[in-house]
C-alpha positions as CSV (number, residue, x, y, z in Angstrom):
1,M,0.0,0.0,0.0
2,R,1.3,3.5,-0.8
3,R,-0.2,6.6,0.5
4,T,0.6,10.0,-0.8
5,L,0.5,13.0,1.5
6,L,0.5,16.5,-0.2
7,A,2.6,19.2,1.3
8,R,1.5,22.8,1.1
9,T,4.1,25.5,0.4
10,A,4.5,28.6,2.5
11,V,7.0,31.3,1.8
12,L,8.9,33.0,4.6
13,G,9.4,36.8,4.2
14,G,11.7,39.4,5.7
15,V,14.9,38.0,7.2
16,A,14.3,34.5,6.2
17,A,13.9,35.4,2.6
18,A,17.1,37.4,2.7
19,L,18.9,34.3,4.0
20,G,17.5,32.2,1.2
21,L,15.2,30.2,3.5
22,M,12.1,28.7,2.1
23,A,9.7,26.9,4.5
24,V,7.6,24.1,3.1
25,P,5.5,22.6,5.9
26,A,3.9,19.2,5.1
27,A,0.2,18.9,5.6
28,T,0.1,15.4,7.1
29,A,-3.3,14.1,7.7
30,G,-2.9,12.8,11.3
31,T,-0.5,9.9,11.9
32,T,1.3,8.2,9.1
33,V,1.9,4.5,9.9
34,V,4.9,2.9,8.2
35,D,4.9,-0.9,8.5
36,R,7.4,-3.5,7.3
37,G,6.9,-4.2,3.6
38,H,5.2,-0.9,2.9
39,S,6.1,2.7,2.1
40,Q,4.5,6.0,2.7
41,V,5.1,9.0,0.4
42,V,5.1,12.7,1.2
43,T,4.9,15.1,-1.7
44,F,6.4,18.6,-1.3
45,R,7.5,21.5,-3.3
46,T,10.6,23.7,-3.2
47,S,10.2,27.2,-4.6
48,H,13.9,27.6,-5.1
49,A,16.8,25.2,-5.7
50,G,19.0,24.7,-2.7
51,E,19.9,22.5,0.3
52,A,16.7,20.8,1.6
53,L,16.0,19.9,5.2
54,V,13.2,17.9,6.8
55,D,12.0,17.6,10.3
56,V,10.6,14.2,11.1
57,T,8.6,13.4,14.3
58,A,8.5,9.7,14.8
59,A,7.8,7.0,17.4
60,A,8.1,3.2,17.2
61,P,5.6,1.2,19.3
62,G,7.3,-1.6,21.3
63,V,10.7,-0.1,20.8
64,S,13.1,1.1,23.6
65,W,16.8,1.8,23.3
66,A,17.1,0.5,26.8
67,V,16.0,-3.0,26.0
68,K,18.3,-5.5,24.2
69,G,16.7,-6.8,21.1
70,H,14.2,-4.0,20.9
71,E,16.5,-1.0,20.5
72,S,15.1,0.7,17.4
73,A,13.1,0.8,14.3
74,V,15.0,2.3,11.3
75,L,13.1,4.6,9.0
76,S,14.9,5.0,5.7
77,L,14.2,8.3,3.8
78,F,14.4,8.4,0.0
79,V,14.1,11.7,-2.1
80,D,12.8,11.2,-5.6
81,G,14.0,7.6,-5.4
82,R,17.5,8.5,-4.0
83,Y,18.6,7.2,-0.6
84,A,19.0,10.2,1.6
85,T,19.4,9.0,5.3
86,D,18.3,6.6,8.0
87,D,16.3,7.8,11.0
88,V,17.0,5.4,13.9
89,V,13.9,5.7,15.9
90,P,14.8,4.6,19.5
91,A,11.6,5.0,21.5
92,A,7.9,4.5,21.6
93,F,7.4,8.2,22.4
94,P,7.8,10.8,19.6
95,I,11.2,12.3,18.9
96,T,11.7,15.2,16.4
97,R,14.9,15.2,14.4
98,E,16.1,17.2,11.5
99,F,17.8,15.6,8.5
100,A,19.4,16.9,5.3
101,L,18.1,15.8,1.9
102,G,20.9,17.3,-0.2
103,H,20.6,19.7,-3.1
104,L,17.2,19.8,-4.8
105,K,15.9,21.7,-7.8
106,A,12.9,23.9,-7.6
107,G,9.7,22.0,-8.1
108,R,7.7,19.0,-6.9
109,H,9.5,16.2,-5.0
110,R,8.6,12.9,-3.3
111,L,9.9,11.8,0.1
112,S,9.4,8.0,0.6
113,L,9.4,6.6,4.1
114,R,10.4,3.0,4.3
115,L,10.8,0.8,7.3
116,A,14.2,-0.9,6.8
117,A,13.4,-4.5,7.8
118,D,17.1,-5.6,7.5
119,R,18.2,-3.3,10.3
120,S,15.0,-2.9,12.4
121,A,14.0,-4.6,15.6
122,G,10.7,-2.6,15.5
123,R,8.0,-3.5,13.1
124,T,6.1,-0.2,12.9
125,V,7.0,3.5,12.9
126,R,4.3,6.2,13.5
127,V,5.2,9.5,11.9
128,T,3.1,12.4,13.2
129,R,4.9,15.3,11.5
130,T,7.1,16.1,8.5
131,S,8.2,19.7,7.8
132,F,10.4,20.9,5.0
133,R,12.6,23.9,4.3
134,T,15.1,24.8,1.7
135,V,18.2,27.0,2.1
136,S,19.1,28.6,-1.2
137,R,21.8,31.2,-0.7
138,G,24.0,33.1,1.6
139,Q,26.4,31.8,4.3
140,A,23.8,29.3,5.6
141,Y,23.7,27.7,2.1
142,T,27.5,27.4,2.1
143,D,27.5,25.8,5.5
144,L,24.9,23.2,4.5
145,S,26.3,22.5,1.1
146,H,29.6,21.2,2.4
147,A,28.1,19.2,5.3
148,P,29.4,15.5,5.4
149,I,27.4,12.4,4.9
150,L,28.3,9.8,7.4
151,Y,28.0,6.0,6.9
152,G,27.6,3.6,9.7
153,R,30.2,1.5,11.5
154,N,30.4,-2.1,10.4
155,G,33.7,-3.6,11.4
156,A,33.6,-7.3,12.2
157,D,35.3,-6.7,15.6
158,S,32.5,-4.2,16.5
159,G,29.3,-6.0,15.4
160,G,29.2,-6.0,11.7
161,P,26.8,-4.1,9.5
162,F,23.7,-2.3,10.9
163,Q,25.3,-2.0,14.4
164,N,24.4,1.7,14.6
165,A,20.8,0.6,14.8
166,S,21.6,-0.7,18.3
167,T,24.8,0.9,19.6
168,D,26.8,4.1,19.3
169,T,24.2,5.6,16.9
170,P,24.6,9.2,15.5
171,L,22.1,11.5,17.3
172,V,22.7,15.1,16.3
173,A,25.2,17.2,14.4
174,W,26.2,20.9,14.0
175,H,28.7,23.2,12.3
176,E,31.1,26.0,13.3
177,D,31.9,28.7,10.8
178,V,34.8,31.0,11.6
179,P,37.1,33.3,9.5
180,A,40.1,31.6,8.0
181,L,43.5,33.2,7.8
182,L,43.1,34.4,4.2
183,P,40.7,37.4,4.0
184,G,37.3,36.5,2.7
185,H,37.9,32.8,3.4
186,R,36.1,30.8,6.1
187,L,36.8,27.6,8.0
188,L,33.9,25.2,8.3
189,T,34.0,22.4,11.0
190,Y,31.3,19.7,11.3
191,S,30.8,17.7,14.5
192,Y,28.6,14.7,15.4
193,I,27.3,13.3,18.7
194,W,26.9,9.5,19.1
195,S,24.9,7.8,21.8
196,N,28.1,6.3,23.3
197,E,31.5,4.9,22.4
198,D,32.2,1.2,22.7
199,G,35.9,1.9,22.9
200,G,38.2,4.7,24.2
201,T,37.4,6.7,27.3
202,S,35.8,4.8,30.2
203,T,32.3,5.7,31.2
204,P,33.4,7.1,34.7
205,Q,36.0,9.3,32.9
206,L,33.4,10.5,30.4
207,M,31.1,11.6,33.2
208,A,33.9,13.3,35.2
209,R,35.9,15.0,32.4
210,W,33.2,15.5,29.8
211,G,29.9,15.6,31.7
212,R,28.1,12.9,29.6
213,T,28.2,9.3,28.3
214,T,27.8,10.2,24.7
215,D,30.7,10.6,22.3
216,I,31.3,14.0,20.6
217,E,33.8,14.4,17.8
218,W,34.5,16.8,15.0
219,I,34.6,14.7,11.8
220,Y,35.2,17.1,8.9
221,Q,36.8,20.5,8.3
222,V,37.2,22.4,5.1
223,E,38.2,26.0,4.0
224,V,36.0,27.8,1.5
225,D,36.7,30.9,-0.5
226,A,34.6,34.1,-0.7
227,R,32.3,32.4,-3.2
228,G,31.7,29.4,-0.9
229,R,33.9,27.1,-3.0
230,R,36.0,24.4,-1.4
231,V,39.7,25.4,-1.3
232,P,41.7,22.4,-2.8
233,G,43.9,20.6,-0.3
234,T,42.1,22.0,2.8
235,A,39.6,19.2,3.5
236,V,40.5,17.0,6.5
237,I,38.9,14.4,8.7
238,Q,39.5,13.1,12.3
239,A,41.0,9.7,11.4
240,P,41.7,6.8,13.7
241,N,43.7,7.6,16.8
242,H,42.4,11.2,16.5
243,V,44.8,12.0,13.8
244,T,43.9,14.9,11.5
245,Q,44.2,13.5,8.0
246,P,43.6,14.9,4.5
247,F,40.2,13.7,3.1
248,G,40.8,11.4,0.1
249,G,37.3,10.1,-0.4
250,T,34.5,10.9,-2.8
251,Y,31.9,13.7,-2.9
252,E,28.1,13.8,-3.5
253,G,28.0,17.3,-4.9
254,D,30.0,19.1,-2.3
255,H,29.1,16.7,0.4
256,P,32.0,14.4,1.4
257,L,31.2,10.7,2.0
258,M,32.8,9.2,5.1
259,Q,32.3,6.4,7.6
260,T,32.6,5.8,11.3
261,C,35.3,3.2,11.4
262,T,36.6,2.8,15.0
263,L,35.0,1.8,18.4
264,N,35.6,5.4,19.6
265,N,33.9,6.9,16.5
266,N,36.8,8.1,14.5
267,I,36.4,8.5,10.7
268,C,37.7,6.9,7.5
269,D,37.2,8.2,4.0
270,T,36.2,4.8,2.4
271,V,32.6,3.8,2.6
272,D,31.2,0.2,2.7
273,D,28.4,0.2,5.2
274,P,24.7,0.1,4.2
275,M,23.5,2.6,6.9
276,R,23.7,6.3,6.0
277,F,23.3,9.3,8.3
278,F,22.8,12.7,6.7
279,L,22.0,14.6,9.9
280,S,21.2,18.3,9.6
281,T,24.1,20.5,10.5
282,S,22.1,23.7,10.4
283,G,22.7,24.3,14.1
284,S,25.8,26.1,15.2
285,L,27.9,26.6,18.3
286,D,30.0,29.5,19.7
287,A,32.9,27.4,21.0
288,A,34.3,30.4,22.9
289,T,31.3,30.6,25.2
290,E,29.4,27.3,24.9
291,A,30.3,23.7,25.6
292,R,29.7,21.1,22.9
293,E,27.4,19.3,25.4
294,Q,25.0,22.3,25.2
295,V,24.0,21.0,21.8
296,M,22.6,18.0,23.7
297,D,20.7,20.5,26.0
298,R,18.9,21.8,22.9
299,N,18.0,18.2,22.0
300,P,17.0,16.9,25.5
301,W,16.0,13.5,24.2
302,T,19.6,12.7,23.6
303,Y,20.1,12.4,27.4
304,W,17.4,9.8,27.5
305,V,19.1,7.8,24.7
306,A,22.5,8.0,26.4
307,A,21.1,6.9,29.8
308,A,19.2,4.0,28.1
309,E,22.3,2.7,26.4
310,S,24.4,2.9,29.6
311,R,21.7,0.9,31.4
312,R,21.3,-1.7,28.6
313,E,25.0,-2.2,28.4
314,G,25.3,-2.8,32.2
315,K,27.4,0.3,32.9
316,V,25.0,1.5,35.7
317,Q,25.1,0.3,39.3
318,A,23.3,1.6,42.3
319,D,26.4,2.8,44.2
320,P,29.6,1.9,42.4
321,P,32.9,2.4,44.1
322,T,34.5,5.8,43.2
323,S,37.6,3.9,41.9
324,S,35.5,2.0,39.3
325,T,36.7,2.3,35.7
326,D,33.6,0.5,34.4
327,F,30.5,1.7,36.3
328,I,28.6,4.9,37.0
329,A,25.7,5.5,39.3
330,D,22.2,6.1,38.0
331,P,22.4,9.1,35.6
332,R,19.7,10.8,37.6
333,D,22.1,10.9,40.6
334,Y,24.4,13.5,39.0
335,L,24.5,17.3,38.9
336,Y,25.3,18.3,35.3
337,L,27.3,21.5,35.0
338,V,29.2,23.6,32.4
339,V,32.0,25.7,33.6
340,R,34.2,28.3,31.9
341,K,37.8,28.7,33.0
342,E,41.2,29.6,31.9
343,T,44.6,28.3,33.0
344,V,47.5,30.8,32.8
345,N,51.1,31.3,33.9
346,P,51.7,28.8,32.4
347,P,48.9,27.3,30.3
348,N,48.3,23.6,30.4
349,L,50.8,21.5,28.4
350,L,52.3,18.1,29.1
351,D,52.2,18.8,32.8
352,W,48.9,20.4,33.7
353,V,46.6,21.6,36.4
354,G,43.0,20.6,36.3
355,L,39.7,21.8,37.8
356,S,37.4,19.8,40.0
357,I,33.9,20.9,41.1
358,G,32.9,20.2,44.6
359,V,29.4,20.2,46.1
360,R,28.3,20.4,49.7
361,L,24.7,19.6,50.7
362,K,22.8,21.1,53.6
363,G,23.3,19.1,56.8
364,D,25.9,16.8,55.1
365,P,29.6,17.3,55.9
366,T,30.7,15.4,52.7
367,L,32.4,17.2,49.9
368,Y,31.2,15.5,46.7
369,R,33.8,16.0,43.9
370,S,33.5,15.6,40.2
371,D,37.0,14.0,40.0
372,H,36.3,11.5,42.9
373,L,39.8,12.6,44.2
374,F,41.5,11.2,41.0
375,P,43.6,14.0,39.5
376,D,43.4,12.6,36.0
377,R,39.6,12.9,36.1
378,S,39.8,16.7,36.6
379,I,39.0,19.1,33.8
380,Q,42.1,19.9,31.7
381,R,40.7,21.9,28.7
382,D,40.1,25.7,28.8
383,L,37.2,25.7,26.4
384,P,33.8,25.7,28.1
385,A,33.7,22.3,29.7
386,A,31.0,20.0,31.0
387,T,31.3,17.8,34.1
388,T,29.1,16.0,36.6
389,V,29.1,15.5,40.3
390,Q,27.6,12.3,41.8
391,L,25.2,13.1,44.7
392,P,23.0,10.9,46.9
393,P,19.8,9.7,45.1
394,G,17.0,12.1,45.1
395,T,19.1,15.2,45.7
396,K,17.4,18.5,44.5
397,A,18.8,21.9,43.7
398,S,17.3,23.2,47.0
399,D,19.5,20.7,48.9
400,I,22.8,22.3,47.7
401,E,24.5,24.5,50.2
402,Q,27.7,25.3,48.2
403,I,29.4,24.7,44.8
404,T,33.1,25.1,44.9
405,A,36.0,25.2,42.5
406,I,39.1,23.1,43.4
407,R,42.6,23.4,41.8
408,V,44.0,19.9,41.1
409,P,47.6,19.3,39.9
410,A,47.1,16.4,37.6
411,T,50.7,15.2,37.3
412,A,53.7,14.8,39.6
413,V,54.8,18.4,38.7
414,D,52.7,21.3,39.9
415,T,53.4,23.9,37.3
416,G,52.3,26.7,39.6
417,A,49.6,27.7,37.1
418,T,46.6,29.9,38.0
419,I,43.1,28.9,37.1
420,N,40.7,31.8,36.5
421,V,37.1,30.5,36.8
422,K,34.8,32.8,34.8
423,A,31.3,31.4,34.8
424,I,28.9,28.5,35.1
425,N,26.8,28.2,32.0
426,R,24.2,25.9,33.5
427,A,23.5,23.4,36.3
428,F,20.7,20.9,36.3
429,F,19.6,17.4,37.3
430,L,17.9,14.8,35.0
431,G,14.2,14.3,35.7
432,G,12.4,11.0,36.1
433,D,12.3,10.8,32.3
434,D,16.1,11.0,32.0
435,Q,15.9,14.4,30.4
436,P,17.3,17.7,31.7
437,G,15.4,19.7,34.3
438,T,15.5,23.5,34.4
439,S,19.0,25.0,35.0
440,F,19.1,26.6,38.5
441,L,22.4,28.4,38.1
442,S,23.9,30.4,35.2
443,G,26.1,33.5,35.1
444,P,29.5,34.9,36.1
445,T,31.3,33.2,39.0
446,P,34.7,35.0,39.1
447,A,37.3,33.1,41.1
448,T,41.1,32.8,41.1
449,L,42.7,29.5,42.1
450,T,46.4,29.5,42.9
451,P,48.8,27.0,44.7
452,A,48.5,29.1,47.8
453,D,44.7,29.5,47.5
454,P,43.4,26.4,45.6
455,T,39.7,26.6,46.4
456,A,36.9,29.1,45.9
457,V,33.1,29.2,46.4
458,L,31.2,29.6,43.1
459,Y,27.7,29.3,44.6
460,S,26.2,29.5,48.1
461,S,22.6,29.1,49.0
462,T,23.1,31.6,51.8
463,V,24.2,34.5,49.6
């Protein structure tokens, strides 16, 4: 059975028109059910040629990323018969995601929704919304036109083909666009977030040093000239062992084709996996003031997916020892923070001084620390950084008496460096649905940490 849904076209004016944005919301008649062996078709129009994007809101009855053997249903999207992307639907509740469809001409197009039986545990996907837009010119067009297309991981040592339907699945992506050294040129960097990494940094280290159990990596960088054209020889990927390597693969238009090829989600420029992820990179990030984890904050369902995978893979215990390199507590037992700081005189190099966050609760003498007293779990980087602090189950923001900053020499040599703490971007707990609650703390927290004065109070409930 094939069912055609006609999309109405609406033109955005003002600023959107100046940016070359054309909104094309789909007029879906209620819920579209996609079953195995069937396809559904959405017809839509683009008023201008350009890079097309689609929002898809989908749920899969009987599916849960937390349950082995029932992790997902995979919806494959085809545009005018061309395979565009997979949508790994991980839950029975609706999740909205934005995908790229590539460059489309002006006119009428068909989006086919197919349940990929060869990679799906789920048997049905319920699509409650599709919404299209096209970016046709300007800097936004340039940013989208060079975005990478990522194929799935399929190494025999990591689970074979289709493994991203049940582990380390790509969740969201974004771009950064900054001036290059040559006047008029720009440097474009594209990053992905995966639900976890099956190799590399341990889960307790991820929580302490990075404030999450997902994996976040830049995957592609390229310089473009003033006309938005790729500058030959500038395209690079983050290859195995985190090596920056020239991109030697093929392109689909200006979109480079690449593949996740290691257990810690590094990239190769040869493609041989049947799963394809063309996530929208329309979102951006100001790396000087925002942590990469704040992209997750804008997509709160990603925390649910991350927690579900940690539980399913047996990485969660009720009260693991602080020395554990394998287990974390329930993800809802942590305070999630982003802190901005700078290390100076000297900056961090081979020998470095880290930052730990401490929390005191009302009526409790314990100082709970993000690094669990392990110096190598303190925060080294001076970009905005996320971390977590494990607290007793059920702790609320109103239970916190103080949040402190602690200077931690991480190697045998204390360099004497000073840490200037500038701000806390956000602080929240996960709710019962494993998604972020409202941040209760955000703003400047000026503090100076030195060898002679290594701690400072960043927040006090009595002030």
